[in-house]
Structure formats: C-alpha cells, structure tokens
MDAnalysis code that builds the backbone (N, CA, C; Angstrom):
import MDAnalysis as mda
import numpy as np

u = mda.Universe.empty(510, n_residues=170, atom_resindex=np.repeat(np.arange(170), 3), trajectory=True)
u.add_TopologyAttr("name", ["N", "CA", "C"] * 170)
u.add_TopologyAttr("resid", np.arange(1, 171))
u.add_TopologyAttr("resname", ["MET", "CYS", "LEU", "PHE", "PRO", "MET", "GLY", "GLY", "GLY", "GLY", "ASP", "CYS", "CYS", "ASN", "MET", "GLN", "PRO", "ILE", "CYS", "PRO", "PRO", "THR", "PRO", "ALA", "ALA", "LEU", "LYS", "HIS", "LYS", "GLN", "LYS", "LEU", "GLN", "TYR", "LEU", "MET", "ILE", "ALA", "HIS", "LEU", "ILE", "LEU", "ALA", "LEU", "THR", "LEU", "PHE", "PHE", "LEU", "THR", "PHE", "SER", "ALA", "GLY", "LEU", "GLN", "ASP", "LEU", "ILE", "LEU", "VAL", "LEU", "ILE", "LEU", "TRP", "CYS", "ALA", "SER", "SER", "GLN", "MET", "HIS", "PHE", "CYS", "HIS", "LEU", "ILE", "VAL", "TYR", "MET", "LEU", "PHE", "CYS", "THR", "PHE", "ASN", "LEU", "VAL", "GLY", "TYR", "PHE", "SER", "ASN", "ILE", "GLY", "LEU", "LEU", "ILE", "GLN", "GLN", "GLY", "SER", "PHE", "GLY", "ALA", "TYR", "PHE", "THR", "ALA", "GLY", "GLY", "VAL", "GLN", "THR", "PHE", "MET", "ILE", "ILE", "LEU", "VAL", "LEU", "ALA", "PHE", "VAL", "VAL", "PHE", "TYR", "PRO", "ILE", "ALA", "ILE", "TYR", "PHE", "CYS", "PHE", "GLN", "ALA", "TYR", "LYS", "GLU", "PHE", "LYS", "GLY", "MET", "LEU", "ALA", "ASP", "HIS", "GLY", "GLY", "GLY", "ALA", "PRO", "VAL", "ASN", "PRO", "PHE", "ALA", "ARG", "ALA", "SER", "GLY", "GLY", "ALA", "GLY", "TYR", "GLN", "ALA", "PRO", "PRO"])
u.atoms.positions = np.array([
    [-21.806, 10.746, 17.754],
    [-21.363, 9.322, 17.717],
    [-21.569, 9.052, 16.600],
    [-20.611, 8.988, 15.631],
    [-20.908, 7.959, 14.176],
    [-21.510, 6.826, 13.923],
    [-22.112, 6.140, 15.205],
    [-22.527, 4.663, 14.915],
    [-24.179, 5.440, 14.905],
    [-24.594, 6.551, 14.749],
    [-26.022, 6.722, 14.491],
    [-25.903, 7.176, 13.431],
    [-27.407, 7.501, 12.790],
    [-27.744, 8.320, 11.783],
    [-27.364, 9.934, 11.985],
    [-26.695, 10.273, 11.118],
    [-26.331, 12.019, 11.075],
    [-25.286, 11.880, 12.316],
    [-24.361, 11.056, 12.439],
    [-23.373, 10.738, 13.529],
    [-22.402, 11.751, 13.446],
    [-22.054, 11.770, 12.306],
    [-21.405, 12.980, 11.537],
    [-21.406, 14.042, 11.401],
    [-22.608, 14.431, 11.980],
    [-22.939, 15.786, 11.705],
    [-23.530, 16.136, 10.162],
    [-24.363, 17.391, 10.390],
    [-25.137, 17.956, 9.058],
    [-25.816, 16.682, 8.363],
    [-25.277, 16.188, 7.080],
    [-26.931, 15.423, 6.917],
    [-26.599, 13.949, 7.182],
    [-27.113, 12.867, 6.340],
    [-27.603, 11.775, 7.197],
    [-26.395, 10.601, 7.115],
    [-25.634, 11.328, 6.167],
    [-24.668, 9.917, 6.057],
    [-22.908, 10.765, 5.880],
    [-22.449, 11.653, 6.582],
    [-21.675, 12.521, 7.024],
    [-20.553, 11.702, 7.452],
    [-19.941, 11.241, 6.813],
    [-18.454, 10.870, 7.776],
    [-17.369, 11.184, 7.329],
    [-17.320, 12.445, 6.694],
    [-16.094, 13.019, 6.706],
    [-15.104, 12.969, 6.917],
    [-13.915, 13.477, 6.763],
    [-12.726, 13.733, 8.079],
    [-12.937, 14.958, 8.774],
    [-12.747, 14.671, 9.928],
    [-12.740, 16.527, 10.877],
    [-11.973, 17.397, 10.018],
    [-11.082, 16.962, 9.766],
    [-10.350, 18.675, 9.020],
    [-9.554, 17.631, 7.814],
    [-9.046, 18.703, 7.351],
    [-8.155, 17.873, 5.540],
    [-7.126, 16.940, 5.969],
    [-6.963, 15.572, 5.497],
    [-6.304, 14.632, 5.963],
    [-5.033, 15.005, 4.858],
    [-3.951, 14.841, 5.722],
    [-2.660, 14.802, 5.213],
    [-2.378, 13.258, 4.704],
    [-1.438, 13.477, 3.248],
    [-0.945, 11.906, 3.218],
    [-0.537, 10.985, 3.848],
    [-0.321, 11.094, 4.806],
    [0.218, 10.397, 6.313],
    [-0.574, 9.408, 6.258],
    [-1.803, 10.574, 6.907],
    [-3.238, 10.225, 7.526],
    [-3.884, 9.213, 6.197],
    [-4.006, 9.559, 4.930],
    [-4.950, 9.075, 4.253],
    [-4.127, 7.511, 3.855],
    [-2.708, 7.295, 3.904],
    [-2.102, 5.709, 4.008],
    [-2.499, 5.113, 5.716],
    [-2.456, 5.710, 6.360],
    [-3.225, 4.753, 7.639],
    [-4.548, 4.697, 8.020],
    [-5.278, 5.517, 7.118],
    [-6.824, 5.345, 6.972],
    [-6.917, 3.733, 5.845],
    [-6.004, 3.652, 5.257],
    [-5.905, 2.835, 4.194],
    [-5.660, 1.607, 4.933],
    [-4.624, 1.569, 5.542],
    [-4.730, 0.168, 6.823],
    [-5.628, 0.169, 7.482],
    [-6.377, 0.687, 8.077],
    [-7.024, 0.484, 8.813],
    [-8.080, 0.239, 8.529],
    [-8.273, 0.325, 7.446],
    [-9.788, -0.364, 6.106],
    [-9.482, -1.840, 5.901],
    [-7.337, -2.288, 6.096],
    [-7.208, -3.619, 5.592],
    [-7.361, -4.180, 7.011],
    [-7.351, -3.267, 7.942],
    [-7.124, -4.273, 9.573],
    [-9.082, -4.386, 10.267],
    [-9.528, -3.222, 9.234],
    [-11.055, -3.567, 9.825],
    [-11.846, -4.479, 8.807],
    [-11.160, -5.164, 7.473],
    [-11.673, -6.031, 7.162],
    [-11.018, -7.638, 7.727],
    [-10.057, -7.756, 8.354],
    [-9.238, -8.917, 8.851],
    [-10.258, -8.956, 9.764],
    [-10.483, -7.689, 10.965],
    [-11.546, -8.133, 12.204],
    [-12.783, -8.451, 11.955],
    [-13.136, -8.123, 10.825],
    [-14.570, -8.416, 10.675],
    [-14.778, -9.970, 9.975],
    [-13.476, -10.497, 9.222],
    [-13.698, -11.797, 9.299],
    [-13.667, -12.682, 10.362],
    [-12.654, -12.120, 11.358],
    [-12.336, -12.657, 12.607],
    [-13.465, -12.996, 13.371],
    [-14.375, -11.353, 13.677],
    [-15.445, -11.401, 14.197],
    [-16.825, -12.288, 13.710],
    [-16.957, -12.204, 12.766],
    [-17.574, -13.049, 11.950],
    [-17.801, -14.662, 12.377],
    [-16.528, -14.768, 12.398],
    [-16.544, -16.383, 12.387],
    [-16.846, -16.671, 13.836],
    [-16.390, -15.856, 14.751],
    [-16.411, -15.732, 16.338],
    [-17.953, -15.940, 16.734],
    [-18.513, -14.999, 15.789],
    [-20.240, -14.574, 16.058],
    [-20.824, -15.997, 15.774],
    [-20.410, -16.879, 14.802],
    [-21.084, -17.758, 14.686],
    [-20.672, -19.059, 15.760],
    [-19.828, -18.882, 16.810],
    [-18.916, -19.837, 17.465],
    [-20.073, -19.332, 18.973],
    [-19.490, -18.100, 19.132],
    [-20.003, -17.545, 20.766],
    [-20.601, -16.149, 20.035],
    [-22.208, -16.464, 20.610],
    [-22.738, -14.992, 19.801],
    [-22.696, -13.711, 20.524],
    [-22.152, -13.773, 22.114],
    [-21.852, -12.458, 22.822],
    [-20.321, -11.705, 22.231],
    [-19.359, -13.124, 22.764],
    [-18.216, -12.336, 22.278],
    [-18.225, -11.709, 20.608],
    [-18.480, -12.539, 19.839],
    [-18.685, -12.141, 18.096],
    [-19.307, -10.817, 18.119],
    [-20.484, -10.598, 18.607],
    [-21.533, -9.454, 18.842],
    [-20.492, -8.211, 19.311],
    [-19.329, -8.519, 20.447],
    [-18.510, -7.443, 20.519],
    [-17.805, -7.145, 19.749],
    [-17.223, -8.217, 19.146],
    [-16.234, -7.643, 18.261],
    [-16.926, -7.038, 16.824],
    [-18.347, -7.668, 16.434],
    [-18.596, -6.837, 15.432],
    [-18.556, -4.658, 15.759],
    [-19.064, -5.074, 16.945],
    [-19.050, -3.735, 17.752],
    [-17.636, -3.014, 17.338],
    [-16.859, -3.768, 17.595],
    [-15.460, -3.599, 17.839],
    [-15.151, -2.889, 16.404],
    [-15.863, -3.557, 15.347],
    [-15.405, -3.302, 13.464],
    [-16.093, -1.726, 13.543],
    [-17.204, -1.850, 13.702],
    [-17.947, -0.458, 13.601],
    [-17.053, 0.796, 14.121],
    [-17.286, 0.471, 15.342],
    [-16.040, 1.712, 16.223],
    [-15.376, 1.905, 15.182],
    [-13.959, 1.071, 14.823],
    [-13.032, 1.318, 13.803],
    [-13.144, 1.511, 12.617],
    [-14.582, 1.715, 11.899],
    [-14.981, 2.113, 10.913],
    [-15.260, 3.526, 11.300],
    [-15.723, 3.507, 11.944],
    [-15.958, 5.146, 12.391],
    [-14.852, 5.622, 12.775],
    [-13.775, 5.285, 13.514],
    [-12.368, 6.024, 13.453],
    [-11.695, 6.038, 11.956],
    [-11.829, 5.051, 11.033],
    [-11.223, 5.372, 9.613],
    [-11.735, 5.948, 8.328],
    [-12.996, 5.952, 8.767],
    [-14.066, 7.111, 7.885],
    [-14.302, 8.249, 8.590],
    [-14.097, 9.206, 9.658],
    [-13.789, 10.582, 10.082],
    [-12.307, 10.491, 10.215],
    [-11.374, 9.753, 10.365],
    [-10.356, 9.915, 11.001],
    [-10.397, 10.220, 12.227],
    [-11.067, 10.019, 13.305],
    [-10.946, 10.959, 14.652],
    [-10.171, 9.743, 15.283],
    [-9.150, 10.180, 16.386],
    [-8.379, 9.637, 17.203],
    [-8.982, 9.032, 18.717],
    [-10.186, 9.802, 18.926],
    [-10.799, 9.292, 19.777],
    [-11.664, 8.420, 19.682],
    [-12.212, 7.719, 18.545],
    [-12.311, 6.444, 18.404],
    [-11.209, 5.190, 18.637],
    [-10.476, 5.647, 18.159],
    [-8.978, 4.388, 17.758],
    [-8.410, 4.215, 19.248],
    [-8.570, 5.289, 19.909],
    [-8.655, 5.035, 21.848],
    [-9.646, 4.055, 22.313],
    [-10.881, 4.188, 21.720],
    [-11.630, 3.178, 22.416],
    [-11.625, 1.802, 22.029],
    [-10.958, 2.113, 20.484],
    [-10.814, 0.581, 19.638],
    [-9.668, 0.194, 20.483],
    [-8.720, 0.615, 20.953],
    [-7.387, -0.096, 21.323],
    [-7.735, -0.681, 22.809],
    [-8.706, 0.197, 23.408],
    [-8.964, 0.083, 24.608],
    [-9.196, -1.312, 24.914],
    [-10.878, -1.474, 24.062],
    [-11.189, -2.610, 23.898],
    [-10.466, -4.062, 23.873],
    [-9.409, -3.693, 22.740],
    [-8.904, -4.269, 21.742],
    [-7.804, -5.087, 23.071],
    [-7.729, -4.160, 24.010],
    [-6.621, -4.607, 24.952],
    [-6.951, -5.496, 25.987],
    [-8.845, -5.140, 25.938],
    [-8.896, -5.998, 27.428],
    [-9.658, -7.479, 26.560],
    [-9.412, -7.678, 25.514],
    [-9.776, -8.584, 24.705],
    [-8.588, -9.579, 24.612],
    [-7.581, -8.756, 24.339],
    [-6.204, -9.702, 24.067],
    [-5.901, -10.170, 25.915],
    [-6.000, -9.245, 26.810],
    [-5.731, -10.125, 28.334],
    [-7.068, -10.929, 28.500],
    [-7.931, -10.728, 28.154],
    [-8.832, -12.313, 28.612],
    [-8.536, -13.031, 27.707],
    [-8.135, -13.130, 26.260],
    [-7.871, -14.570, 25.496],
    [-6.925, -15.067, 26.136],
    [-5.445, -14.201, 26.348],
    [-4.619, -14.496, 26.727],
    [-4.225, -15.459, 28.246],
    [-5.235, -14.524, 28.904],
    [-5.481, -15.528, 30.514],
    [-6.070, -17.001, 30.276],
    [-7.276, -17.075, 29.615],
    [-7.742, -18.383, 29.122],
    [-6.459, -19.363, 28.581],
    [-5.654, -18.510, 27.948],
    [-4.458, -19.810, 27.305],
    [-3.601, -19.756, 28.323],
    [-3.278, -19.052, 29.286],
    [-2.572, -18.870, 30.409],
    [-3.163, -20.078, 31.131],
    [-4.541, -20.149, 31.377],
    [-5.190, -21.011, 32.379],
    [-5.353, -22.719, 32.051],
    [-5.528, -22.674, 30.532],
    [-5.190, -24.083, 29.553],
    [-4.224, -24.393, 29.859],
    [-2.803, -23.991, 29.552],
    [-1.920, -24.555, 29.796],
    [-1.526, -24.731, 31.416],
    [-1.712, -23.644, 31.886],
    [-1.559, -24.217, 33.721],
    [-2.265, -25.740, 34.082],
    [-3.208, -25.770, 33.746],
    [-3.989, -26.902, 33.864],
    [-3.446, -28.426, 32.990],
    [-2.479, -27.950, 31.992],
    [-2.501, -29.248, 31.017],
    [-3.020, -29.437, 30.283],
    [-4.210, -28.751, 30.053],
    [-5.570, -29.377, 29.203],
    [-5.363, -28.542, 27.592],
    [-4.458, -27.397, 27.542],
    [-4.321, -26.984, 25.874],
    [-3.755, -28.004, 25.110],
    [-3.278, -28.843, 24.957],
    [-2.645, -29.711, 23.702],
    [-4.409, -30.458, 23.650],
    [-5.181, -30.856, 24.719],
    [-6.118, -31.795, 23.992],
    [-7.225, -30.626, 23.769],
    [-7.399, -29.721, 23.603],
    [-8.119, -28.966, 22.122],
    [-7.601, -29.122, 21.575],
    [-6.367, -29.434, 20.675],
    [-5.907, -29.943, 19.291],
    [-6.094, -30.919, 19.168],
    [-5.983, -32.229, 19.783],
    [-6.582, -33.279, 19.519],
    [-8.249, -33.733, 19.767],
    [-9.200, -32.645, 20.118],
    [-10.372, -33.487, 20.167],
    [-10.743, -32.728, 19.141],
    [-10.370, -32.302, 18.252],
    [-11.036, -32.031, 17.013],
    [-12.441, -31.544, 16.997],
    [-13.081, -30.894, 15.800],
    [-14.248, -30.642, 15.902],
    [-13.990, -29.055, 16.151],
    [-15.278, -28.621, 16.944],
    [-15.383, -27.254, 17.625],
    [-14.362, -26.316, 18.133],
    [-14.097, -27.688, 19.549],
    [-13.285, -27.089, 20.382],
    [-11.911, -26.902, 19.250],
    [-11.194, -27.555, 18.685],
    [-10.468, -27.162, 18.035],
    [-10.300, -25.893, 17.019],
    [-11.278, -25.827, 16.565],
    [-11.576, -24.763, 15.971],
    [-11.655, -23.461, 16.651],
    [-12.326, -23.557, 17.831],
    [-12.136, -22.206, 18.915],
    [-10.936, -21.947, 19.290],
    [-9.967, -22.944, 19.624],
    [-8.656, -22.063, 20.146],
    [-7.943, -22.081, 18.930],
    [-8.228, -22.416, 17.762],
    [-7.280, -21.570, 16.800],
    [-7.874, -20.587, 16.849],
    [-9.123, -20.341, 16.797],
    [-9.566, -18.803, 16.455],
    [-8.984, -18.110, 17.883],
    [-9.024, -18.714, 18.817],
    [-8.755, -17.781, 19.918],
    [-7.254, -17.205, 19.641],
    [-6.523, -18.412, 19.043],
    [-5.195, -18.028, 19.153],
    [-4.807, -16.799, 17.620],
    [-5.531, -16.971, 16.971],
    [-5.573, -15.741, 15.781],
    [-5.894, -14.713, 16.677],
    [-6.872, -14.501, 16.953],
    [-7.233, -13.084, 17.706],
    [-5.958, -12.884, 18.826],
    [-5.176, -13.763, 19.478],
    [-4.371, -13.134, 20.379],
    [-2.629, -12.761, 19.526],
    [-2.843, -13.533, 17.709],
    [-2.282, -12.642, 16.841],
    [-2.725, -11.329, 16.726],
    [-3.594, -11.535, 16.140],
    [-4.152, -10.164, 15.833],
    [-4.231, -8.946, 16.562],
    [-4.780, -8.668, 18.206],
    [-4.840, -7.991, 18.478],
    [-3.681, -6.899, 18.764],
    [-2.515, -7.720, 19.114],
    [-1.057, -6.879, 19.421],
    [-1.033, -5.717, 17.833],
    [-0.972, -6.672, 16.772],
    [-1.112, -5.962, 15.393],
    [-2.208, -4.964, 15.243],
    [-3.120, -5.066, 15.491],
    [-4.285, -4.399, 15.239],
    [-4.072, -3.167, 16.250],
    [-3.580, -3.170, 17.617],
    [-3.299, -2.013, 18.688],
    [-1.861, -0.899, 18.043],
    [-0.977, -1.936, 17.279],
    [-0.216, -1.357, 16.920],
    [-0.078, -0.057, 15.576],
    [-1.457, -0.934, 14.834],
    [-1.340, 0.082, 13.472],
    [-2.489, 1.062, 14.099],
    [-3.622, 0.711, 15.131],
    [-4.163, 1.937, 15.205],
    [-3.445, 2.946, 16.075],
    [-1.985, 2.452, 16.933],
    [-1.513, 3.680, 17.746],
    [-0.945, 4.545, 16.691],
    [-0.397, 3.930, 15.387],
    [0.350, 5.035, 14.523],
    [-0.491, 5.492, 13.643],
    [-1.644, 5.307, 13.616],
    [-2.502, 6.356, 13.097],
    [-3.465, 7.121, 14.111],
    [-3.257, 6.885, 15.257],
    [-3.807, 7.397, 16.675],
    [-2.723, 8.829, 16.291],
    [-1.479, 8.722, 16.273],
    [-0.776, 9.650, 16.568],
    [-0.856, 10.770, 15.199],
    [-1.299, 10.049, 14.084],
    [-1.221, 11.017, 12.970],
    [-2.673, 11.864, 12.769],
    [-3.755, 11.211, 13.687],
    [-4.843, 11.482, 13.182],
    [-4.929, 13.185, 14.547],
    [-4.292, 12.579, 15.429],
    [-4.145, 13.666, 16.550],
    [-3.430, 14.729, 16.124],
    [-2.334, 14.410, 15.346],
    [-1.219, 15.717, 14.930],
    [-1.861, 16.473, 13.916],
    [-2.978, 15.597, 13.118],
    [-3.806, 16.510, 11.975],
    [-4.361, 17.504, 12.597],
    [-5.322, 16.814, 13.813],
    [-6.377, 17.687, 14.214],
    [-5.561, 19.111, 15.168],
    [-4.329, 18.604, 15.679],
    [-3.671, 19.777, 16.018],
    [-3.223, 20.634, 15.265],
    [-2.890, 20.133, 13.956],
    [-2.203, 21.295, 13.300],
    [-3.553, 21.923, 12.272],
    [-4.264, 21.812, 12.556],
    [-5.567, 22.839, 12.132],
    [-6.411, 23.375, 12.811],
    [-5.771, 23.349, 14.824],
    [-6.000, 24.314, 15.427],
    [-7.267, 23.387, 15.995],
    [-7.472, 22.373, 16.168],
    [-8.696, 21.506, 16.716],
    [-8.150, 20.565, 18.159],
    [-8.430, 20.244, 18.754],
    [-8.617, 19.306, 19.796],
    [-7.717, 20.222, 21.352],
    [-7.796, 19.511, 22.196],
    [-7.410, 20.404, 23.425],
    [-5.776, 20.148, 23.145],
    [-5.089, 21.488, 23.696],
    [-3.914, 21.345, 24.187],
    [-3.277, 20.243, 24.728],
    [-1.788, 19.851, 24.232],
    [-1.097, 18.408, 25.189],
    [-0.706, 18.627, 26.601],
    [-0.612, 20.596, 27.037],
    [-0.564, 20.573, 28.384],
    [-1.665, 22.029, 28.375],
    [-2.572, 21.347, 29.156],
    [-3.716, 22.213, 29.625],
    [-2.949, 23.548, 30.310],
    [-2.017, 23.573, 31.224],
    [-1.655, 24.654, 32.316],
    [-0.401, 25.227, 31.594],
    [-0.131, 24.946, 29.842],
    [1.080, 25.623, 29.180],
    [0.791, 26.956, 29.140],
    [-0.709, 27.564, 28.488],
    [-0.981, 28.785, 28.661],
    [-1.183, 29.500, 29.977],
    [-1.633, 29.337, 30.440],
    [-1.604, 29.777, 31.829],
    [-0.389, 30.413, 32.381],
    [0.242, 29.339, 32.666],
    [1.607, 29.160, 33.234],
    [3.066, 29.985, 32.426],
    [2.799, 30.093, 31.327],
    [3.340, 30.683, 30.213],
    [5.121, 29.363, 29.944],
    [4.636, 28.394, 30.188],
    [5.651, 27.525, 30.083],
    [5.528, 27.189, 28.379],
    [6.122, 25.532, 28.415],
    [6.338, 25.338, 27.042],
    [4.914, 25.236, 26.160],
    [4.681, 25.561, 24.938],
    [3.612, 25.626, 24.419],
    [3.115, 26.916, 24.612],
    [3.597, 27.696, 25.016],
    [2.951, 29.185, 25.390],
    [2.908, 29.928, 24.074],
    [2.154, 30.944, 23.992],
    [1.815, 31.701, 22.428],
    [1.171, 32.683, 23.193],
    [1.772, 33.736, 23.278],
    [1.568, 35.443, 23.564],
    [0.243, 35.695, 22.461],
    [-0.555, 35.849, 23.036],
    [-2.088, 36.393, 22.746],
    [-1.459, 37.581, 21.419],
    [-2.368, 37.493, 20.365],
    [-1.985, 38.575, 19.103],
    [-2.656, 40.227, 19.797],
])
C-alpha cells in the first residue's frame, strides 16, 4: 500500500505510475490533484470542527494522493466508495433536519452551527463532483493498465470459453 514507506515498491519514495502514462491519464492526474487540494481544504476545516470526521476525510485525501501519484485505479475505487458513504450520511442528516423542520434553525442560530451546516452542504456538493472526476480517471487508468498487459481481464471466463476477448495462444 502506498501510504507506508516503500509502498510503491523499490526505494523509499517510489510513487511512480505502474505503467507509462498516456496524455489523457496525465490530464486526469492533474484534475485529481486539484480535487485533492479542494478536499484537503474541506477536510482540514472539518478536522477542527469534528475530529473523527475530519480525520476520516484526511485519510481520504491520502488515498486520493496515492491514486493520483501511482495512477492506480484500485485506490480510486476505495476513494469513490468512501466518498459515496460520506455523501449518503450527510444527505441523510440533511434530510432528517428538513423532516424535523429544524434545517432553517441552523442558519439563524449563527456561530459554529451555521458554519457546520454550510460545511456539510459544501461536502454534499463536493462529493458528487469528486466521484465523477474520479470515475473518469478510473476509466483511463484502468484502460492504461489493460493496454500495457496488466490487470485482470474484463471477463475472466472469456479465455477459457473462446468467447469475446479470446486470443489464441501463439
């Protein structure tokens, strides 16, 4: 795992892509880095309001850094999965506040409560955007690895049955 020393393998700071990147993959990497900076700002803000939720989001930022550094699609799956969990949780909390009729009270209360609800709304907007851009990068990184002969075949039974994707041995 790349979050540990020598996680990329080899020397202590090997965070190189698994295979040579394509021009499209480099563009996706840059988008992921912008996304990572935005998530870092939101996560640090949340960290000072609620320690546990902020720490979880800081770990998500590390996972995204890992994914963008190595251009590895598996890390993007984990990142998208946890972003989806957080999005459902925040969306449920907002729905509950609306159902109870206390959603507007958070805006009129002022102070930390108002700031917290604005931050939660920022995350509700941020997570779908993050998931979308990560999925676009996931497709490119997965295709990049498949083009270089890495990764599992899309259909593991294709070779055995002679179906789609079957290539006769040389």
